[in-house]
C-alpha positions in Angstrom: 151.4 105.6 49.4 152.6 109.3 49.9 151.9 111.0 53.2 149.8 114.3 53.1 153.0 116.2 53.7 154.9 114.5 50.8 151.9 115.0 48.6 151.8 118.7 49.4 155.5 119.1 48.8 155.2 117.3 45.4 152.3 119.5 44.4 154.3 122.7 45.4 157.2 121.5 43.3 155.0 120.8 40.4 153.5 124.3 40.5 156.8 126.1 40.3 157.4 127.5 36.8 160.5 129.2 35.5 160.4 132.9 34.8 161.0 134.1 31.2 164.6 134.7 30.1 164.1 138.4 30.4 164.4 138.1 34.2 167.7 137.0 35.7 168.9 136.8 39.2 170.0 140.1 40.8 173.8 140.7 40.6 174.3 139.3 37.1 176.0 141.8 34.8 173.5 143.8 32.9 170.7 141.7 34.5 167.4 142.8 35.6 166.5 142.4 39.3 163.8 139.9 40.0 160.4 141.2 41.1 160.2 141.9 44.8 158.4 139.3 46.9 154.6 139.8 46.7 154.7 141.6 43.3 152.5 140.3 40.5 154.4 137.7 38.6 153.7 138.7 35.0 156.6 137.1 33.2 156.1 133.5 34.4 155.7 131.0 31.6 153.6 127.9 31.7 149.9 127.4 32.3 148.1 128.3 35.5 147.7 125.4 37.9 144.3 123.8 38.0 142.0 124.5 40.9 143.0 122.4 43.9 141.1 121.7 47.1 143.8 121.3 49.6 142.0 122.1 52.9 140.5 119.5 55.2 137.0 120.9 54.7 137.4 120.9 50.9 137.5 124.7 50.5 139.4 125.8 47.3 142.4 127.9 48.1 143.1 131.1 46.1 146.2 131.1 43.9 148.8 133.9 44.1 151.8 134.2 41.7 154.8 135.2 43.7 158.4 135.9 42.9 160.8 133.5 44.6 163.9 134.6 46.5 166.1 132.7 44.1 164.8 134.7 41.1 162.2 132.2 40.0 158.5 132.8 40.3 155.6 130.4 40.8 152.2 129.9 42.2 151.6 129.7 45.9 148.6 129.0 48.1 147.5 130.8 51.3 147.0 128.8 54.5 143.8 126.9 55.0 141.1 128.9 56.8 140.2 127.9 60.4 138.1 124.8 60.7 134.4 125.4 61.0 132.7 124.3 64.2 131.0 121.0 64.0 127.3 121.6 63.5 126.6 118.4 65.5 128.4 119.8 68.6 127.2 123.4 69.1 129.1 125.8 71.3 126.6 125.4 74.1 126.7 121.6 74.0 128.5 121.5 77.4 125.8 123.6 79.0 123.2 121.4 80.6 119.7 121.9 79.3 117.3 123.5 81.8 115.3 120.3 81.8 118.4 118.2 82.8 119.5 120.6 85.6 119.3 119.1 89.1 116.0 120.0 90.8 116.1 122.4 93.7 116.2 120.9 97.2 112.8 120.6 99.0 111.6 123.1 101.6 110.0 122.8 105.0 106.8 120.8 104.9 107.3 119.5 101.3 106.8 115.8 100.5 110.1 113.9 100.3 111.7 110.5 100.2 109.8 108.8 97.3 111.4 107.9 94.0 112.2 110.9 91.8 112.0 113.4 94.7 115.0 115.6 95.4 116.5 115.8 98.9 115.4 118.2 101.6 117.3 121.4 101.9 119.9 121.5 104.6 119.5 121.4 107.6 116.1 119.8 107.1 115.6 116.0 107.1 113.0 113.7 105.6 110.8 112.6 108.5 108.8 109.4 107.9 105.9 108.2 110.0 106.4 104.7 111.5 103.8 103.4 109.1 106.0 104.4 106.2 108.7 101.8 107.3 111.5 104.3 106.7 110.3 104.8 103.1 111.0 101.1 102.2 107.7 100.9 100.3 108.3 104.3 98.5 105.9 106.0 100.9 106.8 109.7 101.3 107.8 111.6 104.3 107.8 115.4 105.0 110.8 117.7 105.2 111.1 118.7 108.9 113.4 120.8 111.1 115.9 119.1 113.4 115.2 120.2 117.0 118.1 122.0 118.7 117.2 120.6 122.2 115.2 117.7 123.6 113.8 116.7 127.0 115.3 114.0 129.1 112.2 111.8 128.7 113.1 108.1 128.6 110.9 106.6 125.9 113.2 104.6 123.7 112.7 104.4 120.0 114.5 102.7 117.2 115.7 105.0 114.4 115.7 104.2 110.7 119.5 104.3 111.0 119.4 101.2 113.3 120.3 103.1 116.4 118.3 103.3 119.7 117.4 106.8 120.9 116.1 107.8 124.3 113.1 109.4 122.7 111.7 110.4 119.3 113.0 114.0 119.8 116.5 112.7 120.1 116.0 110.7 116.9 114.7 113.8 115.1 117.7 115.8 116.4 120.0 113.3 114.7 118.0 113.5 111.5 116.7 109.9 111.8 113.0 109.0 111.5 111.5 106.5 114.0 111.3 102.9 112.7 109.6 101.5 115.8 109.0 102.2 119.4 111.3 100.6 122.0 114.9 99.6 121.6 116.2 98.5 118.2 116.3 94.7 117.8 119.8 93.2 118.2 121.5 91.6 115.2 122.6 87.9 115.3 125.9 87.6 117.2 125.3 90.8 119.2 125.7 90.6 123.0 122.3 90.4 124.8 120.6 89.6 128.1 122.7 91.8 130.4 122.4 95.2 132.1 123.7 98.0 130.0 122.8 96.4 126.7 119.3 97.6 125.7 117.1 95.9 123.2 116.2 92.3 122.4 117.2 90.0 119.7 115.5 90.5 116.3 112.4 88.4 115.5 113.4 84.8 114.7 116.4 84.9 117.1 116.8 84.5 120.9 119.4 85.3 123.5 121.5 82.2 123.7 123.7 81.7 126.8 126.4 79.2 127.4 126.1 76.8 130.3 128.8 78.8 132.1 126.6 81.9 132.0 124.2 80.1 134.4 121.2 81.4 132.6 122.3 85.0 133.2 122.2 84.7 137.0 125.4 86.7 137.3 124.6 89.2 134.6 126.8 87.2 132.1 125.7 88.0 128.6 124.5 85.8 125.9 124.5 86.3 122.1 121.6 86.6 119.7 121.2 83.4 117.7 118.8 82.1 115.1 116.0 79.9 116.4 116.3 76.5 114.6 113.3 75.4 112.6 114.0 71.7 112.8 116.1 69.4 114.9 117.5 65.9 114.5 115.6 63.2 116.5 118.6 62.4 118.7 118.2 61.5 122.3 120.7 63.6 124.4 118.6 65.2 127.2 119.4 68.7 128.5 117.9 70.8 131.2 116.7 74.2 129.9 116.9 77.5 131.7 113.1 77.3 132.0 113.4 74.1 134.1 112.2 71.9 131.4 113.9 68.7 130.1 114.4 68.7 126.3 115.4 65.7 124.1 118.6 67.6 123.0 120.1 71.1 122.9 118.6 71.8 119.6 115.1 71.2 120.9 115.7 73.6 123.7 116.9 76.3 121.3 113.9 75.6 119.1 111.9 76.8 122.1 114.1 79.9 122.5 115.6 78.4 125.7 119.3 78.3 126.6 120.7 75.1 128.1 121.3 75.2 131.9 122.9 71.8 132.2 123.4 68.5 130.5 121.1 65.7 131.3 117.5 65.8 132.5 116.4 68.5 134.9 116.4 67.3 138.5 113.0 66.2 139.7 
């Protein structure tokens, strides 16, 4: 199968027709100079080529009979016109429609934080009430200012970012809504039960100390640990930090009590 270029060359060759014998190449003795390029080729013999649609969009090209540099003349075709823009992709296709443009940020006092709502304009933040659970249930907040300064009041709160702040103003200053009053609960594995580590273990966990920690008597920390739901019925008594004897260490932990020593508590 011929390529488009080969097909075009073949077509061009087929369209060339010899000039009549009255025209000879320039320089021949007594000859007549060939028509200059671009002049009407009136002495060409042979039929005019049939209409041809050679352009990609199917447009028919005009035919022009030209004198060739070698003294022959033939039909030629002008270049294809520029491709027309695709009607399916208008010039403004890359321009987002007004309906698709990003909504403007919310202003002071506007409802925020629910699904489909844009963010608050900087430097505002979306402030949720404690009842909104940091927006977990898609309850909205209100765009509020971040205070520049706060008092030194010590009234710890837990921010929606999981950090403990000395008071709610400090949380607002950091752009964090208050999740709950008091220190943030400590995650499992976190150090607990010692001075300098505020907060308590999260619900369902307790501060578990090793026997070496002596129930925290020397400010030795424990670590937050899950409270077991069930225990094996083994008999391996331990003395809990609450002074109670338990059937085994698991039974003590089930009561959120660390083990003070192995064996029953002294009577």
